[in-house]
N, C-alpha and C positions, 0 to 999 in steps of 0.2 A: 515585474508584472505578474499578476495572478489571473489565471484563466479558470473559469468554473463552468459547470453545466447545471442549469436550473429548470425547474418546472413551475410555470405560472398557471393561473386558471385558463389561459388561452393557448399556451404553447410550451414546448421544450426547446431550449436553445443554449448555445455556448455564449459566454459572457466574459467581460473583463470585470474583476472585482476590485473596486477602488475604495480607499480609506486605509487608516492605520490600525494595526492590531488585529485581534481575532474576535472582537465583540460584534456579532452580526448586526446589532442595532446601530453600529457606527459605520457599517459598510454598505456600499451600493453596487448592485449588479447591473452592468450596462451591456445590453445585447449587442452581439457582433454578427456580421454576415459570415457564413462559412464556418471554418474550424480554427483552432488555435495554431495552425501550422503556417500561417501567413501573417503579414502585418494586419492588425485588426481594423476592420471597417465597421464603424458604429452605425446602427440603424436609427438611433435616436430614442429608442425605448429603454427605460431603466426603472428599477424597483429597489426599495430598501431590501437588503438581503434578508432581513427578519420577516419579510412579508412573502417570500417565495420559498421553495423547497430546493435545497442543494441535492443534486444527484451525484453519482460517481462522475468524476470530472472527465472520464474517457470510457469509451466502449471498445476495448482492444480486440484485435484478432486473436491474441493469445497473451497469457500472463506467464512469463518465464521466470523461474525462481531458482535461486541458489540455496540449497540446503547445507547444513553443517558448516556455515561460514564463520561461526564464533566458537572458539574452543570450549568456553564454559557451557554453552548450550549443548554441544556434543556430549560433554560429560554428564549433564543432568538428564538428558533424554535417552542416550544410547549407552551410558555407563562405560564408555570407552574413551580413549584419547583421540584428539584431532589428528594425530600422526597416523593412527591406525584407521581412521575414518575421514578421509579428506573431503572437501566440498564436492557436492554432487548437483546435477541439474535435473529439474522436473518442471512440468507444465500444469497450470491450473486453467480450466476452461473459462471462456468469457461468461458463460452462464452462472458462474460462481460470484461474479462481481455485483456488489451492491454499493450504495452511497451512504453518506453520513446519516445517522439516525434511523436507518432501516434495520429491522431485526435480523440478527443471526439466528436461523431456525435449525434446531437440532432434531434430526429424525430419530425414531426409536432405535434403529439399528446402530447408531453411532454413540459410543460411550467414551468417557474420558476425553471430552472435547476441550482443547486448549487454545488460547489466543497466542499469537506470535506477532508482536509489534515490530515493524520494519520500515526502514527507508526504502522508497520505491522511486524508480526512474521512469519517465515517459519518453519514448523514442520519438524523434522529430522528423526523420526521413528514412527511406529504405536504406538498409545498410547490410553489408556482408564483408567478412574478413577485415574488420576494423582493428587496428593496432591499439594497444592499451593507451599510448600517449595521445591518441586522437579521439578519445571518448567524448569530449565536449562537443565535437562537431556533429554528433548524432543524437545528443540528449536535448529534448525540448525543455524539460524541467523536472522538478522533484515533487513528490507527493508522499503520502503515507499509506501503507497497506497493513492489513491484519491477515496474516496467513493462517487462518483458522484450520486446525488439524485434529482429526479424530485418532488418538494414539492407538486405540485398540485395532482399528482397521489398518493403520499404518504398519503395524507389526504383524498382524495376521495375514494381510494380503501379500506382503513381501515387496510390493511397490506402492507408490504413494498416490496414484491417480484418484482412487475413490476416497481415501482418507482426507485429501486436501481439495477435492474437486466438487464436493457436494454443493448444491445450490445455496447461495448466501454465504459461502465460506471464504469470500474474498472481499471484505469491506475495503473501499478505496476512497481517498479524499483527504481533506475537504476540497482542495483545489490544486492547481498546478502552479508552483512557484518557478518562474522562468529565469530569474536573475541568478545564474549559476555562480557568479563571482561573489554574491552577497552571503553565501553559506559555505562554510568550511566543512565539506563532507568527510574530511579526514579526521575531524574532531567534533563530532556532532552528538550531543546527548540524546538518548532515546529512553523514554519512560512509558510504562503501561500501568494504569490504575484500574483495579478491579473493584467493583462495588457488589458486595454479597450481603444479603439480609440487612441492608441499610448502612453497612460499614464499608468505607472506601480505604483501600490500602495500595501503596505502590508495590508492584510486583517485579516489573522489569525496571532496572535503573542502570543503564550501561552507556556505551559510547561507540560510535562508528570506528574509533581508532582501534577497536578490538577485532575488526574484520580480519580474516585470514587472507582472502582474496580482495584486492582493492577494486574500486568501481571500474577502473580501466581494464584490469585483469578479467573481471567478470564479463565485460562487453566483448573483449577479445575472445574469451573462451566460448561464449554463446555464438557469436557471429562466425566463428570458424565452422560451426555445424549448421546454422540455419540463418535465413534472412529475416531480419527484423523490419517491421513495417511501421509507418507513422501511427502513433497511438498505442503501440504495444507497450506493455508494462514489464519492467524487470524488478523483482523483489531481491534485495541484496543480502538477505539472511537475518535470522533472529538471534538476539542476545539471550542469555540465560534469564530465568525468572518466569518462564511460562508456567501456567497453572490451569487446572480444570475450571471451567465455567459452566454454569447450569442455567436452565430457564429461570427468569426472574433477576438474574445478574445483569450488569452492564459493564462494558469495557471501554476505556478511553486510552488512546495512544497519543503521546505528546512528543513532538519534535520541534524544538525552538527554531523560529525562522520559517517554518513550513506551516505549522498549525496543529490542530487537535482533531482526531478522528474518533468519534464516540458512537457506539452501537449498543442497543439492548439485546438481550439473549432471550429467545422464546422457544417453545416446542413447535416443531413442524406439524 
């Protein structure tokens, strides 16, 4: 089942998205009461998805991210080995979250701003001290995140809050895929396509099988330190292939079985 969040001329609401594939013209958004964390109760209102606006599928209390979880990305950004720089934990504020199609806005003080296409998890219930083997008990579904990062700020500040927490620096979507068994997250292609001056090129072309920490290990690591709440987002790390993007560009993250997350880039 796919859960989304939409804006119509009358309201904003959670919905179940029905239909096959990713063509919005072939999909229907059916409004539900409440949130995606219980069995959906339909209100009877529905819209063609092409006639409403998809929002970020969740407004989390926090976005918790694992950095340096792909060895090739560690090498390209930090110029060191993953053995010398193991995975690390950081948080992006909820004010950074935007939905599909909304512009990533780059302020003047942020230069060398790069995309990072990643698999993301949506937490389904309050959880603390979860063992790696039990991770499916607390995950509501999968979505896509773009962990936008200002490399100059990341290295000059020495910690990553400002570089990765700027407003609009966390595109999320397009929806939440809740069928955990339908997707093999241990062998999941991840691609990012950057369009610059009218030319589109694949920049990231990797697979989740390159993760250093598995999903279960990530959740065990995070929940040993902090309680996760329903709707919280976990970013599982970026593969190599990240590259600078500038106003006028657009970036699309593609993960089969989950969908595509596309956003234009603009000046703040």
